[in-house]
C-alpha positions, -999 to +999 in steps of 0.1 A: -828-396-122-815-415-153-797-384-165-780-379-132-769-416-131-756-414-167-737-382-159-721-398-128-712-429-148-695-408-175-675-389-149-664-420-131-656-441-161-622-426-168-613-431-132-620-468-135-602-473-168-567-488-169-540-477-193-518-503-208-482-500-219-464-522-244-431-535-232-402-525-255-373-549-256-342-532-241-312-533-264-279-525-247-249-515-266-217-496-258-233-464-273-264-466-252-244-472-220-223-441-228-254-421-236-270-431-203-239-420-184-238-386-202-275-380-199-274-387-162-245-363-158-262-336-178-299-333-170-322-314-193-321-276-188-347-252-201-351-215-203-386-203-197-404-172-211-439-159-207-457-146-238-486-122-236-508-108-263-525-075-271-543-061-302-572-072-324-570-103-345-597-090-369-581-057-377-543-054-377-534-087-361-521-089-326-488-082-309-470-106-287-446-096-259-421-119-244-409-118-207-374-134-207-367-128-170-348-095-177-373-074-197-406-076-214-402-069-251-422-072-283-413-103-303-390-094-332-379-113-363-342-120-373-340-085-389-351-068-357-386-059-370-416-063-347-438-092-356-477-092-357-496-124-359-529-131-377-539-159-354-527-176-322-518-206-343-495-184-364-478-172-332-473-207-319-459-219-353-435-190-354-423-196-318-419-233-326-398-225-356-375-205-333-370-236-311-396-228-284-422-253-272-455-245-254-453-256-218-486-241-204-512-216-213-537-197-192-558-166-187-554-140-160-582-117-150-576-084-132-603-063-115-639-072-115-673-061-127-673-037-157-636-029-152-621-063-155-592-070-178-584-104-192-549-113-204-540-145-222-505-159-216-483-188-227-454-203-208-429-215-234-395-232-230-364-239-250-336-264-242-304-248-232-270-257-218-263-256-181-241-225-186-270-207-204-293-216-175-269-203-149-264-171-169-302-165-171-306-171-134-278-147-125-294-120-147-330-126-137-328-133-100-321-105-076-304-112-043 
């Protein structure tokens, strides 16, 4: 009974906790007003890709494929050579160096029983201009 009560208390404690924020004094200058107007006129735009993995980390490393809304292709370096990664951290570091940020990760399972197949994926994003976003939509969306 004590263990059950303790477990319930541990689960409920974060729900009862209050987060506190520190007030930051607002400094208004001509530059900040201009920035606010520009930022409101041009909201953040992102291009999203989905990265999936295959291979064996312990042997030859693993391959990563990127779905950019048009095609699903292996990740290549600046010289056009296919890239293999030793660990997921190496893949994430490489993608971050290319300007991508991890937005979400997950696992998809197909089938069931002895014939199930598990696939790990990452949703990554990169800031883009409104024009780049519109171009990606016109290529990736069929009407």
